[in-house]
NUBA-772498 format. One line per 5 residues: their letters; for each residue x negated, y negated, z of N, C-alpha, C. Coordinates in pm, whole numbers, plus 50000, padded with zeros to 5 digits. Atoms other than C-alpha are relative to their C-alpha. Example, Ala and Ser with C-alpha at 12.3 -4.5 7.8 and 13.67 -1.06 7.14 Angstrom:
BEGIN
AS> 49911:50119:50000:48770:50450:50780:49910:49880:50000  50082:50119:49994:48633:50106:50714:50077:49891:50073
This chain:
BEGIN
RGVAL> 49915:50134:50019:50008:49995:49989:49898:49879:49996  50095:50110:49977:49719:49758:50091:49992:49946:50129  50018:50049:49852:49636:49524:50374:50099:49868:50008  49886:50109:49975:49901:49316:50545:49927:49863:50033  50043:50149:49987:49835:48932:50503:50080:49946:50137
VSRPG> 49935:50077:49882:49896:48751:50856:49976:49856:49971  49994:50145:50022:49945:48385:50877:49882:49945:50084  50115:50047:49947:49612:48225:50947:49969:49848:49942  50013:50143:50072:49594:47815:50918:49873:50003:49942  50135:49996:50084:49345:47748:50649:49990:50099:49917
TYEMS> 50031:49897:50098:49366:48064:50473:50142:50038:49964  49868:49940:50043:49722:48224:50455:50105:49926:50092  49909:50052:49896:50012:48024:50575:50137:50051:49918  49866:49943:50040:50359:48182:50556:50113:49915:50050  49886:50084:49960:50687:47961:50566:50133:50023:49958
MPDDD> 49859:49973:50054:51050:47967:50509:50065:49831:50010  49948:50123:50010:51123:47602:50440:50128:49960:49987  49874:50022:49982:51465:47601:50351:50083:50085:49903  49908:49908:50085:51761:47818:50171:49932:50130:49988  50030:49860:49993:51617:48141:50281:49874:50029:49877
QHALR> 50142:49984:50102:51293:48074:50024:49890:50026:50076  50096:49996:49916:51015:48238:50187:49857:49970:49907  50088:50055:50088:50673:48094:50059:49856:50078:50089  50135:49966:49959:50309:48227:50088:49906:49888:49954  50099:50095:50068:50039:47945:50055:49848:50058:50046
IQRVR> 50111:49966:49998:49698:48069:49986:49898:49889:49977  50095:50136:50010:49434:47782:50056:49872:50052:49951  50152:49981:50043:49089:47800:49891:49979:50136:49957  50010:49853:50046:49153:48098:49682:49861:50070:49984  50127:49938:50002:48871:48339:49690:50005:50124:49901
NSDIG> 49980:49860:50091:48785:48645:49448:50050:50112:50070  49933:49887:49943:48900:48875:49710:50160:49990:50016  49861:50023:49991:49237:48725:49699:50075:50026:49847  49957:49964:50140:49273:48807:49302:50053:50136:49996  49952:49873:50013:49492:49098:49232:50150:50022:50010
QLVVT> 49841:49964:49994:49840:49252:49288:50032:49951:50127  49937:50017:49876:50040:49116:49566:50158:50055:50014  49884:49934:49977:50343:49288:49714:50075:49929:50117  49911:50056:49884:50629:49128:49915:50109:50097:50013  49897:49915:49957:50862:49353:50110:50103:49930:50093
ASNQF> 49899:50057:49915:51187:49267:50273:50092:50146:50042  49919:49904:49952:51375:49511:50489:50076:49963:50114  49926:50009:49882:51646:49556:50753:50057:50126:50026  49925:49877:49959:51867:49812:50896:50043:50073:49922  49930:49952:50127:52033:49877:50563:49925:50051:49883
GSDLC> 50114:49959:50091:51708:49921:50353:49901:49899:49969  50092:50090:50033:51448:49758:50179:49990:49987:49870  50026:50027:50136:51324:49607:49866:49856:49937:49973  50142:50069:50028:50980:49490:49707:50003:49925:49885  50019:50074:50110:50862:49248:49473:49859:49982:49966
TLQLA> 50131:49998:50017:50524:49244:49300:49956:49892:49917  50048:50114:50081:50322:48979:49130:49843:50006:50005  50135:49992:50006:49973:48955:49000:49937:49867:49998  50061:50131:49970:49747:48671:49119:49860:50025:49907  50100:49987:50083:49502:48605:48833:49904:49872:50007
MAVPP> 50098:50109:49998:49181:48371:48839:50021:49911:49880  50005:50091:50116:49219:48074:48589:49840:49992:49977  50158:49994:50056:48903:48076:48373:50011:49878:49891  50001:50090:50139:48824:47772:48125:49974:50083:49879  50002:49935:50133:48814:47863:47761:49831:49986:49987
KFESI> 50136:49969:50051:48484:47998:47634:49984:50070:49874  50011:49931:50116:48369:48083:47297:49915:50119:50002  50076:49872:49968:48254:48440:47294:49930:50022:49868  50065:49989:50136:48157:48421:46913:49996:49860:49942  50023:50141:50074:48034:48122:46710:50007:50016:49855
MEDVD> 50004:50001:50146:48124:48035:46357:49889:49968:49943  50118:50026:50064:47856:48040:46123:50048:49940:49857  49985:50054:50129:47835:47815:45803:50048:50081:49887  49945:49920:50092:48028:47950:45507:49981:49917:49873  50011:50087:50138:47940:47861:45135:50142:50062:49926
VHVGE> 49885:49940:50085:48269:47898:44900:50004:49937:49877  49966:50050:50142:48361:47831:44553:50139:49932:49999  49859:50054:50016:48669:47631:44466:50080:50089:49948  49918:49895:50045:48953:47852:44423:50002:50122:50095  50023:49864:49916:48828:48130:44662:50069:49983:50126
TSRLA> 49918:49983:49859:48994:48226:44976:49892:50019:50128  50107:49990:49906:48773:48175:45283:50092:50036:50157  49974:49951:49904:48815:48333:45633:49928:49954:50117  50069:50046:49908:48707:48166:45934:50048:50070:50155  49937:49947:49880:48729:48338:46290:49900:49969:50122
VVVEG> 50064:50022:49885:48623:48289:46635:50065:50068:50113  49950:49916:49874:48668:48487:46976:49993:49883:50104  50007:50071:49887:48775:48291:47268:50051:50053:50118  49930:49941:49875:48836:48387:47615:50055:49875:50118  49936:50099:49883:49024:48213:47914:50103:50057:50057
KPDPD> 49849:49981:49908:49312:48232:48168:50026:49905:50038  49907:49903:50078:49560:48171:48080:49941:49968:49849  50042:50005:50123:49503:48212:47713:49991:49862:49937  49988:50145:50042:49390:47891:47556:50083:49991:49875  49969:50045:50137:49562:47698:47279:49884:49968:49906
ILWFK> 50111:50019:50094:49350:47704:46970:50061:49910:49894  49948:50102:50098:49373:47405:46742:49868:49994:49878  50103:50020:50122:49144:47370:46405:50026:49858:49945  49989:50123:50036:49063:47035:46299:49899:49978:49859  50078:50026:50100:48908:46913:45962:49934:49866:50028
VLYST> 50057:50116:49981:48644:46645:46028:50013:49909:49889  49961:50075:50116:48742:46334:45811:49881:49892:49984  50101:50089:50053:48408:46149:45811:49892:50054:49919  50101:49956:50103:48112:46192:45551:49898:50027:50079  50136:49962:49937:47799:46362:45637:49885:49912:49946
QTFHL> 50087:50091:50069:47623:46123:45408:49958:49900:50084  50061:50086:49901:47394:45876:45565:49971:49881:49878  50018:50122:50069:47362:45521:45417:49888:49906:50071  50102:50107:49942:47081:45260:45475:50044:49889:49935  49930:50150:50032:47203:44909:45493:49877:49912:50016
TSALS> 50098:50087:49977:46975:44619:45447:50063:49868:49984  49942:50135:50015:47032:44257:45485:49914:49898:49985  50090:50102:50033:46879:43948:45350:50069:49877:50074  49943:50131:49932:46905:43648:45573:49899:49899:49959  50075:50132:50045:46821:43302:45453:49989:49906:50108
T> 50007:50068:49895:46694:43079:45692:49927:49859:49959
């Protein structure tokens, strides 16, 4: 079944603020808190349980990097990357609109 969590200020705080809504507040989540949590309720007539998964949020990270691709006009090109993160990150592709050409500007000042 697991280890029963007990209310400890600063770590686990259990409350029932209103409307029979029971709450567990986990402060300063640690790696050891990650995993499946089970909530049970019981009385003289029976019991019920509810489970949830507490997962660590992880910022997006590219697991593979795109390489430059040369294509001919009219060809089909496939570009792919592998991205990890929790929750799953939204992926947006952009076309850069500025030119990569460089210009050298000179100015003639008359004095």
